[in-house]
Structure formats: structure tokens, C-alpha cells
C-alpha positions in Angstrom: 0.0 0.0 0.0 1.3 3.4 -0.9 2.0 5.9 1.9 -0.5 8.7 2.6 0.3 12.2 1.4 1.8 14.4 4.0 -0.8 17.1 3.4 -4.3 16.1 4.3 -7.2 18.1 3.0 -10.0 17.6 5.5 -12.7 19.8 3.9 -13.9 20.6 0.4 -12.7 24.2 1.1 -9.2 22.9 1.8 -9.2 21.0 -1.5 -10.5 24.1 -3.4 -7.8 26.2 -1.9 -5.1 23.7 -2.8 -6.4 23.5 -6.3 -6.3 27.2 -6.7 -2.7 27.3 -5.4 -1.7 24.6 -7.9 -3.6 26.4 -10.7 -1.8 29.7 -10.0 1.6 28.0 -10.0 0.8 26.3 -13.3 -0.4 29.5 -14.9 2.7 31.4 -13.7 4.9 28.7 -15.1 3.1 28.6 -18.5 3.3 32.4 -18.8 7.0 32.4 -18.0 7.6 29.6 -20.6 5.6 31.6 -23.2 7.6 34.7 -22.5 10.9 32.9 -22.7 9.9 31.1 -25.9 8.9 34.3 -27.7 12.0 36.2 -26.5 14.1 33.4 -28.0 12.1 33.5 -31.2 12.6 37.3 -31.3 16.4 36.8 -31.1 16.3 34.1 -33.8 14.2 36.3 -36.1 17.0 38.8 -36.2 19.6 36.2 -37.2 19.4 36.9 -41.0 17.3 38.4 -43.6 14.2 36.1 -44.1 14.6 34.4 -40.7 11.2 35.5 -39.6 9.6 33.8 -42.7 11.6 30.6 -42.0 10.5 30.6 -38.4 6.8 31.1 -39.4 7.0 28.2 -41.8 8.6 26.0 -39.1 6.0 26.9 -36.5 3.2 26.8 -39.1 1.9 30.3 -38.3 1.8 33.6 -40.2 4.7 36.0 -40.0 2.3 38.5 -38.5 1.7 36.1 -35.6 5.5 35.9 -35.0 5.8 39.7 -35.0 2.8 40.2 -32.7 3.8 37.6 -30.2 7.5 38.7 -30.0 6.3 42.2 -29.5 3.8 41.2 -26.9 6.3 39.1 -24.8 9.3 41.4 -25.1 7.8 44.7 -24.1 
């Protein structure tokens, strides 16, 4: 039998609070990953003439989407 978790949630309110904490942590991590990704894409798009087009083809998105997301996450 597996050991019991160290944190016990005795009431539904405890469970809800724990879920909200976990959700907040996940949302923060996802936002940070998005910001890091688009900052790296921004640097790569400046590599050479036509890099933004190549990145757009690789990611299967429009060049405008690359521009907008890089601008959104680097400002």
C-alpha cells in the first residue's frame, strides 16, 4: 500500500484552496515559458534576412503572428 500524502485536506474548502494554489503555480509557469519562448524567437528572427519567414514556416503560423507575439512578450 502506498503511503498517505503528508498534506491532508479535511474539507472541500481545503481542496479548493489547494487546487487554486496549484492552478496559480501552473499559470505562472506557463506564462514564463511563453515569455521565454517568444523572446528566443525574437532573437532568432533577427539572425538573418528572411529568418522570420523561415520561423513562421517551421511553426506553421503567419509571419504577422510571429511579429505580434514577439512584440507582446518582449515589451
